[in-house]
SEKOLTI-71956 format. One record per residue (C-alpha): y, z, x. Coordinates in steps of 0.5 Angstrom, whole numbers, plus 500, padded with zeros to 3 digits. Layout:
! residues N
(site (Y,Z,X))
...
This chain:
! residues 202
(site (500,500,501))
(site (508,499,502))
(site (509,506,501))
(site (505,509,507))
(site (508,504,512))
(site (513,508,513))
(site (510,514,514))
(site (506,511,519))
(site (511,508,523))
(site (514,515,523))
(site (507,518,526))
(site (507,511,532))
(site (514,513,534))
(site (514,520,534))
(site (506,520,538))
(site (510,515,543))
(site (516,520,544))
(site (511,526,545))
(site (507,521,551))
(site (513,518,554))
(site (515,525,555))
(site (509,526,560))
(site (511,519,563))
(site (518,520,565))
(site (520,523,571))
(site (522,530,572))
(site (526,528,579))
(site (530,522,575))
(site (532,527,570))
(site (534,533,575))
(site (539,528,579))
(site (541,527,572))
(site (542,532,571))
(site (545,534,578))
(site (550,529,578))
(site (553,530,572))
(site (554,538,571))
(site (558,536,578))
(site (562,531,574))
(site (564,537,569))
(site (566,542,575))
(site (570,536,578))
(site (574,535,572))
(site (571,528,573))
(site (570,522,566))
(site (564,521,564))
(site (564,513,560))
(site (557,512,556))
(site (557,505,555))
(site (551,501,551))
(site (551,495,546))
(site (548,495,539))
(site (543,500,537))
(site (543,504,544))
(site (551,503,544))
(site (550,508,538))
(site (545,513,541))
(site (551,513,547))
(site (556,515,542))
(site (552,521,540))
(site (551,523,546))
(site (557,522,548))
(site (559,527,542))
(site (555,532,545))
(site (558,532,552))
(site (565,532,548))
(site (562,539,545))
(site (561,542,551))
(site (567,540,554))
(site (565,533,559))
(site (572,528,559))
(site (567,523,555))
(site (569,516,552))
(site (565,511,550))
(site (567,503,552))
(site (569,500,546))
(site (573,505,543))
(site (580,504,544))
(site (583,510,547))
(site (578,509,553))
(site (582,511,560))
(site (582,508,567))
(site (576,509,570))
(site (577,512,577))
(site (573,512,585))
(site (569,519,584))
(site (568,519,576))
(site (561,517,572))
(site (559,511,568))
(site (552,513,564))
(site (549,506,562))
(site (543,504,557))
(site (540,498,556))
(site (533,498,555))
(site (532,491,558))
(site (537,492,563))
(site (539,485,563))
(site (544,487,557))
(site (551,481,561))
(site (555,486,557))
(site (553,492,560))
(site (551,489,567))
(site (558,487,568))
(site (561,494,566))
(site (557,497,570))
(site (559,493,576))
(site (566,494,575))
(site (565,500,575))
(site (562,501,582))
(site (567,496,584))
(site (572,501,583))
(site (569,506,586))
(site (565,510,580))
(site (558,513,580))
(site (553,509,575))
(site (546,512,572))
(site (543,507,569))
(site (538,509,563))
(site (532,503,562))
(site (526,501,562))
(site (526,495,567))
(site (528,499,574))
(site (528,492,577))
(site (533,489,572))
(site (540,487,574))
(site (543,494,572))
(site (537,497,575))
(site (539,494,581))
(site (548,496,581))
(site (546,504,579))
(site (546,509,583))
(site (541,513,579))
(site (536,510,575))
(site (531,515,569))
(site (526,510,566))
(site (524,511,559))
(site (519,507,556))
(site (520,503,550))
(site (519,496,546))
(site (524,493,548))
(site (527,486,545))
(site (525,482,551))
(site (518,478,551))
(site (513,482,550))
(site (509,480,557))
(site (514,485,560))
(site (513,490,555))
(site (506,493,559))
(site (509,500,561))
(site (509,501,553))
(site (503,498,552))
(site (499,503,556))
(site (502,508,552))
(site (500,505,546))
(site (494,501,547))
(site (494,494,546))
(site (497,493,539))
(site (503,490,535))
(site (507,496,535))
(site (509,498,527))
(site (516,499,531))
(site (521,492,531))
(site (524,489,537))
(site (527,495,541))
(site (526,502,536))
(site (521,505,541))
(site (526,506,546))
(site (532,507,543))
(site (529,512,539))
(site (526,515,545))
(site (532,516,549))
(site (535,519,543))
(site (531,525,544))
(site (531,524,551))
(site (539,525,551))
(site (538,531,547))
(site (534,534,551))
(site (539,533,557))
(site (545,536,552))
(site (539,543,552))
(site (539,543,559))
(site (546,542,560))
(site (548,548,556))
(site (544,552,561))
(site (546,550,567))
(site (554,550,564))
(site (553,557,560))
(site (555,554,554))
(site (552,557,547))
(site (552,554,540))
(site (558,558,539))
(site (561,554,544))
(site (560,547,542))
(site (562,548,535))
(site (569,551,537))
(site (569,544,540))
(site (566,541,534))
(site (571,536,530))
(site (575,541,524))
(site (578,534,521))
(site (573,529,519))
(site (572,523,514))
């Protein structure tokens, strides 16, 4: 029955994310966290970037960074200041090939900012630019035969989650985990986050 597909897809996505927990490198995660903590303490600017649904995941992450007290901006928004030497860019692209994100990351590197790439493909154009890579598994929009990393986790079958859903959902949960780690390292509480939460909303 059609009604069962939604539950089945939800279970598959949740199962994939659960397995991804043990696939994402602790070393890569630690490097990302250390860079963010250092940027916070130096008062450096953070620019989060991603296209399409990856961009929406990036916006959610940026909002939490704001609540923690970071100077954070999202590429494509109206209010984005000049990125300078010593600032930090978090670039999200499952394929690592999204032209807009690769070009923006190159521009950030040219002015001396550091780039953290969250991607499934470390050898991609974005991965080659980045100072730090966090490899997040997930089926991407690129050709199926290149999705070997995901196929190892799911088994060889056609996943129910279309296009980049597995990467985007896994990245969302991973970044929420990073937020909790940042809170612990910076001594932030939920009350601190509430105090920074918007009090005028649409």
